[in-house]
N, C-alpha and C positions, 0 to 999 in steps of 0.2 A: 482449838483456837477460836472458839465462839462461832463456828460454822464457816470461817474464812479459811481458804487454803493458804499454804505457806507462801506461794508466789504472790498472792494478792496482798498479804501482810507486808512482804518485802517491798512491793510496788508502792504501797501507801506510805511506808516508812521513808523510802527514797524521795517520794514527792513532797512529803513534809520537810525533809531536809533541804531540798532545793528551794522550796517556798521560803524557808528561813534564811537561806543565803540571799535570795532575791530581796527580802525585806530589809536585810542589813547591808545591801549593796555590795555583797562579796562574791556573787556568782560570776565566774569568768566567762567571757564571750570571745569567740574568734573575731579577729579584726581583719579588715580588708586593706591590702596595700595596693596603691595605684602606682604602677611603674615597677622598676627594678629595685632590688635590695641595695641600699647604699646608706651612707651616713645621714643624709637628708632625704626624707621620704614624706609621702602623703599617705596617712593612715586614717581610714574612715573620714576622708575629706579634710583632715587637719594636717598642716605642715608640722613635722616633728624632727627631732634629732634622734636617730635610732641607736639604742644601746643594747638591744636584744638580739642582734644579728650574730650569726656564726661566721659571717664573711669578714673576718678580721683584716684581711689584706686588700679588700675591695676588688677581688678577682671575679666575683660572680657575674658581673656584666662586662668584664674586660673583653674587648673585641677579639683578640687572638685566642683567648680561652673559648669563647663562644664558637669561633670558626673551627677550632680543633674538635670541639664536641660535635658540631654538625658533621664534620668530615668523618669522625669515628662512627657516628650513628648511621651515616650513609653507607659506609663500608661494611659495618659489622652488626647493624641493628641497634635497638635500644632496649635496655633492661638487662638484668643480671641473668635471667634464665634459671636461676637456682644457685645453690651454694657450690662454689668451685672446689671446695674441699671434698664434696660428695660426688659431684658429677664431672669434675675436671673443668678446664678452661681452654679457650681457644689459643693455640700457640701464636697466632698472628697478633693477638692483643696483649701478649705478655709485655712486661716492662723490660725491654732489652735494647741493645744498641742496633739491632737489625731491623727494627720496625719501620723507620722512615727517615727521611732527611732531617725532619724536625727532631726526632728522638736522638739521632746521632749528634746533632748540634747541641742539644741540651745535655746529653750524656757526656760529651767531651768537656763541658764546663763544670760538671758536678763530680766530685771525687767519690762521694758516698751519698746514699739517700735511703730514707725509710718511708714506707707508705703505711698510713694508719687508717683504720676503718671509720674512726670518729674523731671529732675535734677533742673530745674528752681524752681519748687514748693518746693523742699527740701531746696535749698539755701535760698529762700525767708523766709521759716519758721525758719531756723537757724539764719539768720540775724535778723529777728523780735524778736526771743527769746533772743538773746545775746545783741542786741542794745537797750538801754533805750531811753525814750522820749528825744528828742533833740540831740541824738547822731548823729554825722556826719559820714556816711559810705561811 
């Protein structure tokens, strides 16, 4: 390769591609949000209406959700610690009616529930359940 090693050729190719994106104004950049995620936010110093959030129900900054999260982190720590399918999970943090007064109150008002690892999986399940065979979505 004309005296250049493969990694240098790859590096040069990637740099040319990034320069091309810059020239055409197409290179993506991370934006900075001031405050909490909500429908109205300040992003990079500009007031905007946010359409890119996964916080569909506006619960990310809800006071009772934040308090429950803080309580859970205080009692059990923060972070997953690994895959519960491989290493198990703490019996105290399972979704059950025995966990706390709050869990008992919530569980008594909900007949059935499903927990999804991502919003995509939740949306896929809802669409699959609501749309019949041959339904155009």
